[in-house]
C-alpha positions in Angstrom: 61.7 90.0 92.8 64.4 91.7 94.9 66.1 94.9 93.7 69.7 94.5 92.4 72.5 96.1 94.4 73.7 99.5 93.4 77.4 100.0 92.6 79.5 103.1 92.3 81.6 103.8 89.1 84.7 102.9 91.1 83.3 99.6 92.3 82.2 98.6 88.8 85.6 99.6 87.4 87.2 97.3 90.0 85.0 94.4 89.1 85.5 94.8 85.4 89.3 95.0 85.8 89.4 91.9 88.0 86.7 89.8 86.5 89.0 87.1 85.1 90.4 86.3 88.6 89.0 83.4 90.6 85.6 84.7 91.6 85.8 84.0 95.3 89.2 85.7 95.5 88.0 88.8 93.6 84.8 88.9 95.7 86.7 88.8 99.0 89.0 91.6 97.9 86.0 93.7 96.7 84.2 93.4 100.1 87.4 94.3 102.0 88.3 97.2 99.7 84.9 98.8 99.5 83.3 97.6 102.8 80.4 96.2 100.8 79.3 93.5 103.3 75.8 93.8 101.9 77.0 92.3 98.6 76.9 88.5 98.5 78.9 86.2 96.3 75.7 85.3 94.4 75.0 89.0 93.8 78.6 89.4 92.5 78.1 86.5 90.1 74.9 88.0 88.9 76.6 91.4 88.3 79.3 89.8 86.2 76.8 87.7 84.2 74.7 90.8 83.4 77.7 92.7 82.1 79.2 89.7 80.3 82.3 89.9 82.6 83.1 86.2 82.4 86.3 84.5 83.7 87.1 83.1 80.3 88.1 79.7 81.8 87.0 76.6 80.0 84.7 74.3 82.0 86.2 71.1 80.6 89.6 70.1 81.8 90.3 73.3 83.7 89.7 74.4 87.3 88.0 77.5 88.7 89.8 77.1 92.0 92.7 79.4 92.9 96.3 78.0 92.7 96.7 78.2 96.4 93.5 76.0 96.9 94.9 73.4 94.5 98.2 73.4 96.2 96.6 73.1 99.7 94.6 70.1 98.4 97.7 68.5 97.0 99.7 69.0 100.2 96.9 67.5 102.3 95.8 64.7 99.9 96.3 62.0 102.6 93.6 63.5 104.8 90.2 61.7 104.7 88.2 63.3 101.8 85.3 64.4 103.9 87.7 66.0 106.4 89.7 67.6 103.6 86.7 69.2 101.9 85.5 70.7 105.2 88.9 72.1 105.9 89.2 73.6 102.4 85.8 75.2 102.7 86.6 76.7 106.1 90.1 77.9 105.2 89.2 79.5 101.8 85.6 80.3 102.3 84.4 78.0 99.5 81.3 75.8 99.2 83.1 72.8 97.5 81.2 69.6 97.6 82.6 66.2 98.5 82.0 65.0 94.9 83.8 68.0 93.5 86.8 67.4 95.7 87.0 63.7 94.8 86.7 64.5 91.0 89.4 67.2 91.3 91.8 64.8 93.1 91.1 62.1 90.5 91.7 64.4 87.6 95.0 65.7 89.0 96.2 62.4 90.3 96.1 63.4 94.0 95.9 59.8 95.3 95.9 59.1 99.0 98.3 56.6 100.6 95.7 55.9 103.3 94.4 52.3 103.7 91.3 53.4 105.6 92.6 52.5 109.1 91.6 55.2 111.6 94.5 57.2 113.0 97.1 56.3 110.4 97.4 59.8 108.9 98.1 61.6 112.2 101.6 61.3 113.7 100.4 61.8 117.3 98.2 58.7 117.0 101.1 56.4 116.2 101.6 53.6 118.8 97.9 53.6 119.7 95.9 50.4 118.9 92.5 51.9 118.1 91.0 48.5 117.3 91.4 47.2 120.8 90.1 50.3 122.6 86.7 50.0 124.2 83.6 51.8 122.9 83.5 55.3 124.5 87.3 55.7 124.3 88.3 59.3 123.5 91.4 60.2 121.6 93.8 63.1 122.5 93.2 66.3 120.6 94.8 66.2 117.1 96.7 69.1 115.6 93.5 70.9 114.8 92.1 70.4 118.3 89.6 67.7 117.4 88.7 64.8 119.7 87.2 61.5 118.5 85.1 59.0 120.3 84.9 55.3 119.6 81.3 54.6 118.8 81.3 51.0 117.7 83.6 48.0 117.3 86.0 47.2 115.9 87.3 50.6 114.7 84.5 53.1 114.2 85.2 56.6 115.5 83.3 59.9 115.3 84.0 63.5 116.2 83.2 64.1 119.9 81.2 67.3 119.3 79.1 65.5 116.6 78.2 62.7 119.0 77.3 65.2 121.8 75.2 67.3 119.4 73.2 64.4 118.1 72.7 63.1 121.7 70.9 66.3 122.6 69.4 67.6 119.3 69.1 64.6 117.0 70.8 63.9 113.6 72.9 66.7 112.0 70.8 68.3 109.2 71.9 67.7 105.7 74.5 70.3 104.3 75.2 71.5 107.9 78.3 71.4 110.1 78.7 71.7 113.8 80.4 74.8 115.2 81.5 75.9 118.7 79.6 79.1 119.5 82.4 80.5 121.6 85.2 79.4 119.2 86.6 77.1 121.9 86.8 73.6 120.3 87.4 72.1 123.7 84.2 73.4 125.2 81.9 70.4 124.6 78.9 71.7 126.5 75.9 70.9 124.3 74.7 74.5 124.6 77.9 75.6 123.0 77.2 73.6 119.9 75.2 74.8 116.9 74.4 73.3 113.4 75.0 75.9 110.6 74.7 75.5 106.9 77.9 74.9 105.0 77.4 78.2 103.1 77.7 80.1 106.4 81.3 78.8 106.9 82.4 80.6 103.7 80.9 83.9 105.0 82.6 83.4 108.4 86.0 82.9 106.8 85.9 85.5 104.0 83.8 88.3 105.4 84.3 88.1 109.1 87.7 86.4 109.5 86.1 84.3 112.2 89.2 82.1 112.8 91.4 85.1 113.8 88.7 87.0 115.7 88.6 87.4 119.5 86.7 84.6 121.2 84.3 87.0 122.9 83.0 88.3 119.5 82.8 85.0 117.7 79.2 84.3 118.8 78.2 87.6 117.3 80.1 87.0 114.1 78.4 83.6 113.8 74.9 85.2 114.1 75.8 87.9 111.6 77.1 85.3 109.1 73.8 83.3 109.5 71.8 86.4 108.7 73.9 87.1 105.7 73.4 83.6 104.4 69.6 83.9 104.8 69.7 87.1 102.8 71.8 85.4 100.1 69.3 82.5 99.9 66.4 85.0 99.6 68.2 86.9 96.8 68.9 83.6 95.0 65.3 82.6 95.3 64.0 86.0 94.0 66.5 86.3 91.2 
């Protein structure tokens, strides 16, 4: 069994004083304030449980997500659910599942106005008849820089980097997402694509601020986040 992390009196006082805050929010501030990149979110949860520093939130009818997360989901309720959950996890460093997002939207009445037709939720796609386009047709980059390829008739589209990845490496592993190693989402060279566990995306966003880092250091940050996630998994297994 792995040895628990050691904490200073100041660090313990900070955690105790902030333990009722959303855990991911408190954890991110803890890492930034004390430079404790060796402490994982799982280790922080374990510390709080050992000391009975519970959030006090009720599990039924409540939500353990920060208000800004709820507001973001509400503002973007018309996005496809799979796309929305990936965006939320990347933006806020969470590991929300698709089912959790759907349940949250249902409880709070965040219904989508989408009818299921590809392209209807993006203003830049208006005026394009996606049904009549041939297989292999590529869309223009959307506001997040993503490009879609038509893979089947009459109206089936997939992300271009997903199609390229699977062409060279096979099916995308379960619970994984495809990232651009150099941070350039227009560099579709298959050697620039890598499948990483969804848990790594949270570490990239929270601990390493990957989305605002210089492109020349993004490959290094990606490797460091993968190592951190491996350590987290080992700690979870040994706990």
